[in-house]
Each structure stands twice: as structure tokens, then as C-alpha cells.
BAMAR-724649 format. One record per residue: residue number from 0; residue in one letter; x, y, z of N, C-alpha, C, O, CB in turn. Coordinates in nm, 3 decimals, decimal comma. Glycine has a CB too. Example, Ala and Ser with C-alpha at 12.3 -4.5 7.8 and 13.67 -1.06 7.14 Angstrom:
<sites>
site k = 0; r = a; nxx = 1,319; nyy = -0,569; nzz = 0,780; caxx = 1,230; cayy = -0,450; cazz = 0,780; cxx = 1,320; cyy = -0,330; czz = 0,780; oxx = 1,424; oyy = -0,332; ozz = 0,846; cbxx = 1,131; cbyy = -0,447; cbzz = 0,905
site k = 1; r = s; nxx = 1,285; nyy = -0,225; nzz = 0,708; caxx = 1,367; cayy = -0,106; cazz = 0,714; cxx = 1,290; cyy = 0,003; czz = 0,787; oxx = 1,341; oyy = 0,114; ozz = 0,804; cbxx = 1,408; cbyy = -0,060; cbzz = 0,572
</sites>
This chain:
<sites>
site k = 0; r = x; nxx = 3,676; nyy = 9,292; nzz = 3,985; caxx = 3,679; cayy = 9,343; cazz = 3,851; cxx = 3,808; cyy = 9,417; czz = 3,824; oxx = 3,837; oyy = 9,517; ozz = 3,890; cbxx = 3,561; cbyy = 9,433; cbzz = 3,826
site k = 1; r = x; nxx = 3,883; nyy = 9,374; nzz = 3,733; caxx = 4,017; cayy = 9,436; cazz = 3,704; cxx = 4,015; cyy = 9,558; czz = 3,615; oxx = 4,115; oyy = 9,629; ozz = 3,605; cbxx = 4,105; cbyy = 9,336; cbzz = 3,640
site k = 2; r = x; nxx = 3,903; nyy = 9,583; nzz = 3,551; caxx = 3,890; cayy = 9,692; cazz = 3,462; cxx = 3,875; cyy = 9,829; czz = 3,529; oxx = 3,912; oyy = 9,932; ozz = 3,472; cbxx = 3,777; cbyy = 9,667; cbzz = 3,376
site k = 3; r = x; nxx = 3,822; nyy = 9,827; nzz = 3,648; caxx = 3,796; cayy = 9,950; cazz = 3,720; cxx = 3,887; cyy = 9,961; czz = 3,843; oxx = 3,867; oyy = 9,891; ozz = 3,942; cbxx = 3,649; cbyy = 9,959; cbzz = 3,761
site k = 4; r = x; nxx = 3,987; nyy = 10,049; nzz = 3,835; caxx = 4,076; cayy = 10,062; cazz = 3,957; cxx = 4,002; cyy = 10,121; czz = 4,070; oxx = 3,928; oyy = 10,218; ozz = 4,054; cbxx = 4,200; cbyy = 10,149; cbzz = 3,929
site k = 5; r = x; nxx = 4,020; nyy = 10,061; nzz = 4,190; caxx = 3,951; cayy = 10,111; cazz = 4,302; cxx = 4,037; cyy = 10,221; czz = 4,370; oxx = 4,155; oyy = 10,237; ozz = 4,340; cbxx = 3,918; cbyy = 9,996; cbzz = 4,399
site k = 6; r = x; nxx = 3,973; nyy = 10,293; nzz = 4,459; caxx = 4,047; cayy = 10,400; cazz = 4,531; cxx = 4,159; cyy = 10,340; czz = 4,618; oxx = 4,263; oyy = 10,404; ozz = 4,637; cbxx = 3,949; cbyy = 10,483; cbzz = 4,621
site k = 7; r = x; nxx = 4,139; nyy = 10,222; nzz = 4,669; caxx = 4,240; cayy = 10,162; cazz = 4,753; cxx = 4,366; cyy = 10,136; czz = 4,674; oxx = 4,475; oyy = 10,160; ozz = 4,725; cbxx = 4,189; cbyy = 10,034; cbzz = 4,814
site k = 8; r = x; nxx = 4,356; nyy = 10,089; nzz = 4,553; caxx = 4,473; cayy = 10,058; cazz = 4,465; cxx = 4,546; cyy = 10,193; czz = 4,441; oxx = 4,669; oyy = 10,196; ozz = 4,446; cbxx = 4,427; cbyy = 9,989; cbzz = 4,323
site k = 9; r = x; nxx = 4,477; nyy = 10,299; nzz = 4,417; caxx = 4,544; cayy = 10,421; cazz = 4,386; cxx = 4,615; cyy = 10,480; czz = 4,511; oxx = 4,719; oyy = 10,544; ozz = 4,499; cbxx = 4,445; cbyy = 10,519; cbzz = 4,328
site k = 10; r = x; nxx = 4,556; nyy = 10,459; nzz = 4,631; caxx = 4,622; cayy = 10,504; cazz = 4,752; cxx = 4,746; cyy = 10,426; czz = 4,778; oxx = 4,845; oyy = 10,481; ozz = 4,827; cbxx = 4,530; cbyy = 10,494; cbzz = 4,868
site k = 11; r = x; nxx = 4,744; nyy = 10,298; nzz = 4,746; caxx = 4,857; cayy = 10,214; cazz = 4,768; cxx = 4,977; cyy = 10,259; czz = 4,675; oxx = 5,093; oyy = 10,255; ozz = 4,713; cbxx = 4,816; cbyy = 10,065; cbzz = 4,742
site k = 12; r = x; nxx = 4,939; nyy = 10,300; nzz = 4,555; caxx = 5,043; cayy = 10,353; cazz = 4,457; cxx = 5,101; cyy = 10,480; czz = 4,508; oxx = 5,221; oyy = 10,503; ozz = 4,495; cbxx = 4,983; cbyy = 10,378; cbzz = 4,314
site k = 13; r = x; nxx = 5,014; nyy = 10,569; nzz = 4,568; caxx = 5,063; cayy = 10,691; cazz = 4,619; cxx = 5,155; cyy = 10,676; czz = 4,733; oxx = 5,261; oyy = 10,739; ozz = 4,740; cbxx = 4,956; cbyy = 10,773; cbzz = 4,655
site k = 14; r = x; nxx = 5,114; nyy = 10,590; nzz = 4,826; caxx = 5,202; cayy = 10,560; cazz = 4,945; cxx = 5,327; cyy = 10,495; czz = 4,908; oxx = 5,430; oyy = 10,528; ozz = 4,966; cbxx = 5,134; cbyy = 10,473; cbzz = 5,044
site k = 15; r = x; nxx = 5,328; nyy = 10,400; nzz = 4,810; caxx = 5,451; cayy = 10,335; cazz = 4,770; cxx = 5,540; cyy = 10,431; czz = 4,697; oxx = 5,661; oyy = 10,415; ozz = 4,705; cbxx = 5,422; cbyy = 10,215; cbzz = 4,683
site k = 16; r = x; nxx = 5,489; nyy = 10,531; nzz = 4,627; caxx = 5,571; cayy = 10,637; cazz = 4,559; cxx = 5,630; cyy = 10,730; czz = 4,661; oxx = 5,745; oyy = 10,773; ozz = 4,647; cbxx = 5,486; cbyy = 10,719; cbzz = 4,457
site k = 17; r = x; nxx = 5,555; nyy = 10,761; nzz = 4,761; caxx = 5,613; cayy = 10,853; cazz = 4,866; cxx = 5,722; cyy = 10,776; czz = 4,940; oxx = 5,830; oyy = 10,831; ozz = 4,962; cbxx = 5,500; cbyy = 10,904; cbzz = 4,971
site k = 18; r = x; nxx = 5,700; nyy = 10,656; nzz = 4,978; caxx = 5,812; cayy = 10,578; cazz = 5,041; cxx = 5,931; cyy = 10,563; czz = 4,949; oxx = 6,044; oyy = 10,573; ozz = 4,996; cbxx = 5,763; cbyy = 10,438; cbzz = 5,083
site k = 19; r = x; nxx = 5,913; nyy = 10,542; nzz = 4,830; caxx = 6,021; cayy = 10,529; cazz = 4,731; cxx = 6,097; cyy = 10,664; czz = 4,725; oxx = 6,220; oyy = 10,667; ozz = 4,721; cbxx = 5,963; cbyy = 10,488; cbzz = 4,586
site k = 20; r = x; nxx = 6,023; nyy = 10,773; nzz = 4,724; caxx = 6,094; cayy = 10,905; cazz = 4,716; cxx = 6,170; cyy = 10,932; czz = 4,841; oxx = 6,278; oyy = 10,991; ozz = 4,834; cbxx = 5,995; cbyy = 11,020; cbzz = 4,691
site k = 21; r = x; nxx = 6,119; nyy = 10,893; nzz = 4,956; caxx = 6,199; cayy = 10,916; cazz = 5,086; cxx = 6,323; cyy = 10,830; czz = 5,092; oxx = 6,427; oyy = 10,872; ozz = 5,142; cbxx = 6,110; cbyy = 10,886; cbzz = 5,213
site k = 22; r = x; nxx = 6,311; nyy = 10,706; nzz = 5,041; caxx = 6,423; cayy = 10,613; cazz = 5,051; cxx = 6,532; cyy = 10,653; czz = 4,950; oxx = 6,649; oyy = 10,657; ozz = 4,987; cbxx = 6,376; cbyy = 10,465; cbzz = 5,026
site k = 23; r = x; nxx = 6,496; nyy = 10,685; nzz = 4,824; caxx = 6,592; cayy = 10,715; cazz = 4,722; cxx = 6,635; cyy = 10,860; czz = 4,721; oxx = 6,730; oyy = 10,892; ozz = 4,649; cbxx = 6,537; cbyy = 10,679; cbzz = 4,592
site k = 24; r = x; nxx = 6,571; nyy = 10,949; nzz = 4,796; caxx = 6,613; cayy = 11,084; cazz = 4,798; cxx = 6,557; cyy = 11,168; czz = 4,683; oxx = 6,612; oyy = 11,276; ozz = 4,657; cbxx = 6,757; cbyy = 11,088; cbzz = 4,796
site k = 25; r = x; nxx = 6,454; nyy = 11,126; nzz = 4,615; caxx = 6,401; cayy = 11,205; cazz = 4,503; cxx = 6,305; cyy = 11,309; czz = 4,569; oxx = 6,263; oyy = 11,297; ozz = 4,684; cbxx = 6,326; cbyy = 11,112; cbzz = 4,392
site k = 26; r = x; nxx = 6,274; nyy = 11,411; nzz = 4,483; caxx = 6,168; cayy = 11,504; cazz = 4,534; cxx = 6,037; cyy = 11,440; czz = 4,557; oxx = 5,994; oyy = 11,359; ozz = 4,475; cbxx = 6,147; cbyy = 11,616; cbzz = 4,439
site k = 27; r = x; nxx = 5,970; nyy = 11,474; nzz = 4,666; caxx = 5,851; cayy = 11,408; cazz = 4,714; cxx = 5,743; cyy = 11,421; czz = 4,605; oxx = 5,716; oyy = 11,532; ozz = 4,558; cbxx = 5,805; cbyy = 11,470; cbzz = 4,850
site k = 28; r = x; nxx = 5,682; nyy = 11,313; nzz = 4,567; caxx = 5,569; cayy = 11,308; cazz = 4,471; cxx = 5,613; cyy = 11,262; czz = 4,327; oxx = 5,526; oyy = 11,226; ozz = 4,247; cbxx = 5,502; cbyy = 11,451; cbzz = 4,463
site k = 29; r = x; nxx = 5,731; nyy = 11,263; nzz = 4,297; caxx = 5,772; cayy = 11,227; cazz = 4,164; cxx = 5,741; cyy = 11,081; czz = 4,127; oxx = 5,690; oyy = 11,050; ozz = 4,019; cbxx = 5,918; cbyy = 11,253; cbzz = 4,151
site k = 30; r = x; nxx = 5,774; nyy = 10,993; nzz = 4,222; caxx = 5,750; cayy = 10,847; cazz = 4,197; cxx = 5,597; cyy = 10,820; czz = 4,199; oxx = 5,547; oyy = 10,741; ozz = 4,120; cbxx = 5,823; cbyy = 10,757; cbzz = 4,308
site k = 31; r = x; nxx = 5,527; nyy = 10,887; nzz = 4,288; caxx = 5,378; cayy = 10,865; cazz = 4,290; cxx = 5,312; cyy = 10,908; czz = 4,158; oxx = 5,221; oyy = 10,841; ozz = 4,109; cbxx = 5,313; cbyy = 10,946; cbzz = 4,408
site k = 32; r = x; nxx = 5,358; nyy = 11,018; nzz = 4,103; caxx = 5,310; cayy = 11,065; cazz = 3,985; cxx = 5,335; cyy = 10,963; czz = 3,869; oxx = 5,250; oyy = 10,932; ozz = 3,785; cbxx = 5,371; cbyy = 11,197; cbzz = 3,959
site k = 33; r = x; nxx = 5,463; nyy = 10,915; nzz = 3,875; caxx = 5,499; cayy = 10,813; cazz = 3,771; cxx = 5,419; cyy = 10,688; czz = 3,778; oxx = 5,375; oyy = 10,634; ozz = 3,676; cbxx = 5,642; cbyy = 10,775; cbzz = 3,782
site k = 34; r = x; nxx = 5,398; nyy = 10,639; nzz = 3,904; caxx = 5,319; cayy = 10,518; cazz = 3,921; cxx = 5,174; cyy = 10,536; czz = 3,877; oxx = 5,114; oyy = 10,446; ozz = 3,819; cbxx = 5,323; cbyy = 10,476; cbzz = 4,065
site k = 35; r = x; nxx = 5,119; nyy = 10,656; nzz = 3,905; caxx = 4,983; cayy = 10,683; cazz = 3,862; cxx = 4,972; cyy = 10,695; czz = 3,717; oxx = 4,869; oyy = 10,655; ozz = 3,662; cbxx = 4,931; cbyy = 10,804; cbzz = 3,924
site k = 36; r = x; nxx = 5,075; nyy = 10,751; nzz = 3,645; caxx = 5,071; cayy = 10,762; cazz = 3,505; cxx = 5,076; cyy = 10,621; czz = 3,441; oxx = 5,009; oyy = 10,597; ozz = 3,341; cbxx = 5,184; cbyy = 10,851; cbzz = 3,457
site k = 37; r = x; nxx = 5,155; nyy = 10,529; nzz = 3,497; caxx = 5,161; cayy = 10,395; cazz = 3,449; cxx = 5,025; cyy = 10,327; czz = 3,464; oxx = 4,977; oyy = 10,260; ozz = 3,372; cbxx = 5,269; cbyy = 10,319; cbzz = 3,522
site k = 38; r = x; nxx = 4,966; nyy = 10,345; nzz = 3,577; caxx = 4,829; cayy = 10,290; cazz = 3,603; cxx = 4,728; cyy = 10,340; czz = 3,510; oxx = 4,639; oyy = 10,266; ozz = 3,466; cbxx = 4,784; cbyy = 10,321; cbzz = 3,739
site k = 39; r = x; nxx = 4,739; nyy = 10,467; nzz = 3,479; caxx = 4,641; cayy = 10,534; cazz = 3,388; cxx = 4,650; cyy = 10,481; czz = 3,245; oxx = 4,552; oyy = 10,449; ozz = 3,178; cbxx = 4,664; cbyy = 10,689; cbzz = 3,387
site k = 40; r = x; nxx = 4,772; nyy = 10,475; nzz = 3,205; caxx = 4,793; cayy = 10,429; cazz = 3,062; cxx = 4,761; cyy = 10,284; czz = 3,050; oxx = 4,703; oyy = 10,246; ozz = 2,949; cbxx = 4,939; cbyy = 10,454; cbzz = 3,013
site k = 41; r = x; nxx = 4,794; nyy = 10,198; nzz = 3,144; caxx = 4,757; cayy = 10,054; cazz = 3,124; cxx = 4,610; cyy = 10,037; czz = 3,136; oxx = 4,556; oyy = 9,951; ozz = 3,066; cbxx = 4,829; cbyy = 9,962; cbzz = 3,226
site k = 42; r = x; nxx = 4,536; nyy = 10,113; nzz = 3,222; caxx = 4,392; cayy = 10,098; cazz = 3,231; cxx = 4,330; cyy = 10,148; czz = 3,095; oxx = 4,238; oyy = 10,086; ozz = 3,042; cbxx = 4,333; cbyy = 10,180; cbzz = 3,357
site k = 43; r = x; nxx = 4,383; nyy = 10,260; nzz = 3,042; caxx = 4,328; cayy = 10,307; cazz = 2,918; cxx = 4,352; cyy = 10,204; czz = 2,805; oxx = 4,262; oyy = 10,179; ozz = 2,724; cbxx = 4,389; cbyy = 10,443; cbzz = 2,882
site k = 44; r = x; nxx = 4,471; nyy = 10,144; nzz = 2,799; caxx = 4,493; cayy = 10,045; cazz = 2,691; cxx = 4,416; cyy = 9,919; czz = 2,708; oxx = 4,383; oyy = 9,852; ozz = 2,610; cbxx = 4,637; cbyy = 10,010; cbzz = 2,682
site k = 45; r = x; nxx = 4,386; nyy = 9,886; nzz = 2,832; caxx = 4,308; cayy = 9,765; cazz = 2,860; cxx = 4,165; cyy = 9,787; czz = 2,813; oxx = 4,100; oyy = 9,698; ozz = 2,760; cbxx = 4,312; cbyy = 9,730; cbzz = 3,013
site k = 46; r = x; nxx = 4,117; nyy = 9,915; nzz = 2,835; caxx = 3,978; cayy = 9,942; cazz = 2,792; cxx = 3,957; cyy = 9,958; czz = 2,646; oxx = 3,848; oyy = 9,933; ozz = 2,596; cbxx = 3,930; cbyy = 10,061; cbzz = 2,856
site k = 47; r = x; nxx = 4,062; nyy = 10,001; nzz = 2,576; caxx = 4,041; cayy = 10,020; cazz = 2,427; cxx = 4,064; cyy = 9,898; czz = 2,345; oxx = 4,018; oyy = 9,892; ozz = 2,231; cbxx = 4,132; cbyy = 10,127; cbzz = 2,374
site k = 48; r = x; nxx = 4,135; nyy = 9,798; nzz = 2,396; caxx = 4,160; cayy = 9,679; cazz = 2,315; cxx = 4,041; cyy = 9,577; czz = 2,328; oxx = 3,987; oyy = 9,549; ozz = 2,435; cbxx = 4,297; cbyy = 9,612; cbzz = 2,359
site k = 49; r = x; nxx = 4,011; nyy = 9,529; nzz = 2,214; caxx = 3,901; cayy = 9,430; cazz = 2,208; cxx = 3,955; cyy = 9,291; czz = 2,229; oxx = 3,897; oyy = 9,213; ozz = 2,305; cbxx = 3,828; cbyy = 9,437; cbzz = 2,072
site k = 50; r = x; nxx = 4,062; nyy = 9,258; nzz = 2,167; caxx = 4,129; cayy = 9,128; cazz = 2,185; cxx = 4,266; cyy = 9,150; czz = 2,249; oxx = 4,350; oyy = 9,215; ozz = 2,188; cbxx = 4,145; cbyy = 9,052; cbzz = 2,049
site k = 51; r = x; nxx = 4,289; nyy = 9,100; nzz = 2,366; caxx = 4,423; cayy = 9,116; cazz = 2,429; cxx = 4,535; cyy = 9,048; czz = 2,349; oxx = 4,517; oyy = 8,935; ozz = 2,306; cbxx = 4,421; cbyy = 9,059; cbzz = 2,571
site k = 52; r = x; nxx = 4,637; nyy = 9,108; nzz = 2,331; caxx = 4,751; cayy = 9,051; cazz = 2,263; cxx = 4,874; cyy = 9,067; czz = 2,356; oxx = 4,905; oyy = 9,178; ozz = 2,397; cbxx = 4,775; cbyy = 9,120; cbzz = 2,121
site k = 53; r = x; nxx = 4,941; nyy = 8,958; nzz = 2,387; caxx = 5,048; cayy = 8,957; cazz = 2,481; cxx = 5,158; cyy = 9,051; czz = 2,438; oxx = 5,211; oyy = 9,129; ozz = 2,518; cbxx = 5,099; cbyy = 8,819; cbzz = 2,499
site k = 54; r = x; nxx = 5,192; nyy = 9,041; nzz = 2,312; caxx = 5,311; cayy = 9,122; cazz = 2,263; cxx = 5,281; cyy = 9,267; czz = 2,264; oxx = 5,365; oyy = 9,344; ozz = 2,308; cbxx = 5,351; cbyy = 9,082; cbzz = 2,121
site k = 55; r = x; nxx = 5,162; nyy = 9,311; nzz = 2,216; caxx = 5,122; cayy = 9,446; cazz = 2,217; cxx = 5,115; cyy = 9,508; czz = 2,357; oxx = 5,153; oyy = 9,623; ozz = 2,380; cbxx = 4,993; cbyy = 9,456; cbzz = 2,150
site k = 56; r = x; nxx = 5,063; nyy = 9,424; nzz = 2,451; caxx = 5,057; cayy = 9,472; cazz = 2,588; cxx = 5,197; cyy = 9,498; czz = 2,646; oxx = 5,217; oyy = 9,598; ozz = 2,716; cbxx = 4,984; cbyy = 9,372; cbzz = 2,674
site k = 57; r = x; nxx = 5,291; nyy = 9,411; nzz = 2,618; caxx = 5,425; cayy = 9,424; cazz = 2,672; cxx = 5,498; cyy = 9,545; czz = 2,604; oxx = 5,571; oyy = 9,619; ozz = 2,669; cbxx = 5,504; cbyy = 9,290; cbzz = 2,651
site k = 58; r = x; nxx = 5,474; nyy = 9,558; nzz = 2,476; caxx = 5,539; cayy = 9,675; cazz = 2,405; cxx = 5,487; cyy = 9,806; czz = 2,453; oxx = 5,563; oyy = 9,902; ozz = 2,469; cbxx = 5,518; cbyy = 9,667; cbzz = 2,254
site k = 59; r = x; nxx = 5,353; nyy = 9,813; nzz = 2,478; caxx = 5,292; cayy = 9,941; cazz = 2,529; cxx = 5,336; cyy = 9,968; czz = 2,668; oxx = 5,353; oyy = 10,083; ozz = 2,708; cbxx = 5,137; cbyy = 9,937; cbzz = 2,525
site k = 60; r = x; nxx = 5,356; nyy = 9,855; nzz = 2,749; caxx = 5,404; cayy = 9,882; cazz = 2,887; cxx = 5,552; cyy = 9,924; czz = 2,881; oxx = 5,590; oyy = 10,009; ozz = 2,961; cbxx = 5,387; cbyy = 9,755; cbzz = 2,980
site k = 61; r = x; nxx = 5,630; nyy = 9,876; nzz = 2,800; caxx = 5,771; cayy = 9,914; cazz = 2,792; cxx = 5,781; cyy = 10,063; czz = 2,742; oxx = 5,861; oyy = 10,142; ozz = 2,792; cbxx = 5,851; cbyy = 9,815; cbzz = 2,693
site k = 62; r = x; nxx = 5,699; nyy = 10,096; nzz = 2,645; caxx = 5,699; cayy = 10,237; cazz = 2,603; cxx = 5,655; cyy = 10,332; czz = 2,709; oxx = 5,709; oyy = 10,442; ozz = 2,721; cbxx = 5,611; cbyy = 10,256; cbzz = 2,485
site k = 63; r = x; nxx = 5,550; nyy = 10,288; nzz = 2,791; caxx = 5,504; cayy = 10,370; cazz = 2,900; cxx = 5,617; cyy = 10,387; czz = 3,006; oxx = 5,642; oyy = 10,496; ozz = 3,058; cbxx = 5,378; cbyy = 10,308; cbzz = 2,964
site k = 64; r = x; nxx = 5,679; nyy = 10,280; nzz = 3,033; caxx = 5,786; cayy = 10,287; cazz = 3,140; cxx = 5,902; cyy = 10,376; czz = 3,087; oxx = 5,967; oyy = 10,444; ozz = 3,167; cbxx = 5,841; cbyy = 10,138; cbzz = 3,180
site k = 65; r = x; nxx = 5,929; nyy = 10,376; nzz = 2,961; caxx = 6,036; cayy = 10,459; cazz = 2,902; cxx = 5,993; cyy = 10,598; czz = 2,910; oxx = 6,076; oyy = 10,683; ozz = 2,945; cbxx = 6,068; cbyy = 10,421; cbzz = 2,758
site k = 66; r = x; nxx = 5,874; nyy = 10,632; nzz = 2,880; caxx = 5,816; cayy = 10,766; cazz = 2,889; cxx = 5,817; cyy = 10,817; czz = 3,028; oxx = 5,856; oyy = 10,932; ozz = 3,052; cbxx = 5,676; cbyy = 10,769; cbzz = 2,836
site k = 67; r = x; nxx = 5,775; nyy = 10,734; nzz = 3,121; caxx = 5,772; cayy = 10,783; cazz = 3,269; cxx = 5,910; cyy = 10,802; czz = 3,321; oxx = 5,932; oyy = 10,894; ozz = 3,400; cbxx = 5,697; cbyy = 10,681; cbzz = 3,365
site k = 68; r = x; nxx = 6,002; nyy = 10,723; nzz = 3,282; caxx = 6,141; cayy = 10,734; cazz = 3,330; cxx = 6,205; cyy = 10,860; czz = 3,273; oxx = 6,280; oyy = 10,930; ozz = 3,341; cbxx = 6,224; cbyy = 10,607; cbzz = 3,291
site k = 69; r = x; nxx = 6,172; nyy = 10,887; nzz = 3,144; caxx = 6,222; cayy = 11,015; cazz = 3,086; cxx = 6,163; cyy = 11,136; czz = 3,150; oxx = 6,233; oyy = 11,237; ozz = 3,161; cbxx = 6,194; cbyy = 11,022; cbzz = 2,940
site k = 70; r = x; nxx = 6,041; nyy = 11,133; nzz = 3,192; caxx = 5,981; cayy = 11,239; cazz = 3,272; cxx = 6,046; cyy = 11,260; czz = 3,406; oxx = 6,067; oyy = 11,372; ozz = 3,451; cbxx = 5,838; cbyy = 11,211; cbzz = 3,292
site k = 71; r = x; nxx = 6,077; nyy = 11,148; nzz = 3,468; caxx = 6,144; cayy = 11,152; cazz = 3,597; cxx = 6,288; cyy = 11,210; czz = 3,587; oxx = 6,332; oyy = 11,286; ozz = 3,673; cbxx = 6,148; cbyy = 11,012; cbzz = 3,655
site k = 72; r = x; nxx = 6,360; nyy = 11,169; nzz = 3,476; caxx = 6,495; cayy = 11,219; cazz = 3,460; cxx = 6,491; cyy = 11,370; czz = 3,427; oxx = 6,573; oyy = 11,445; ozz = 3,480; cbxx = 6,569; cbyy = 11,140; cbzz = 3,348
site k = 73; r = x; nxx = 6,397; nyy = 11,417; nzz = 3,342; caxx = 6,389; cayy = 11,556; cazz = 3,313; cxx = 6,353; cyy = 11,639; czz = 3,441; oxx = 6,401; oyy = 11,751; ozz = 3,458; cbxx = 6,287; cbyy = 11,578; cbzz = 3,203
site k = 74; r = x; nxx = 6,264; nyy = 11,581; nzz = 3,532; caxx = 6,232; cayy = 11,654; cazz = 3,650; cxx = 6,352; cyy = 11,664; czz = 3,744; oxx = 6,365; oyy = 11,764; ozz = 3,815; cbxx = 6,117; cbyy = 11,589; cbzz = 3,720
site k = 75; r = x; nxx = 6,434; nyy = 11,567; nzz = 3,745; caxx = 6,547; cayy = 11,570; cazz = 3,827; cxx = 6,659; cyy = 11,667; czz = 3,774; oxx = 6,737; oyy = 11,721; ozz = 3,853; cbxx = 6,598; cbyy = 11,431; cbzz = 3,840
site k = 76; r = x; nxx = 6,663; nyy = 11,687; nzz = 3,643; caxx = 6,754; cayy = 11,781; cazz = 3,586; cxx = 6,721; cyy = 11,920; czz = 3,615; oxx = 6,811; oyy = 12,005; ozz = 3,622; cbxx = 6,762; cbyy = 11,765; cbzz = 3,446
site k = 77; r = x; nxx = 6,591; nyy = 11,951; nzz = 3,634; caxx = 6,552; cayy = 12,089; cazz = 3,667; cxx = 6,589; cyy = 12,116; czz = 3,810; oxx = 6,565; oyy = 12,226; ozz = 3,860; cbxx = 6,401; cbyy = 12,113; cbzz = 3,643
</sites>
């Protein structure tokens, strides 16, 4: 069932984010937070839409990625 994220998928996102932070030299936890925000927004949008629309899904995903990247850049500036 793709509508309910399992705990395993969330742990994979956290581990991938931590590895990304270590490799790229970012503060630990920033990428994990960004990945979890993307998962949360996409799960929310998937649950509220009655009829899936390809264009709306991509536009909302691009907006979410833009928002998450701006959060990441602001956290790096601090």
C-alpha cells in the first residue's frame, strides 16, 4: 500500500540524509529533515487529491523541492 509510509521507508530516508550530510559536509540532520519534509508533503498531497493529475503532481513536487532547498540554504547561511 503506497498511501501509508512504513517506518522502514522513513528510516531509509533518515540514513540516506545522514550519509548525504557526511559526504557533502553539511550540518548533520539537514538533509534528513529535507527528505522527511518532501515525504510528508507528497503523502499529504496524495491523500487529499481525489483524481490524480500528472501535471499538478509535478508542479507540487517542484514547489516542495524549491521550498526545501530554500530552507537548506537559509540554514547554511546561519
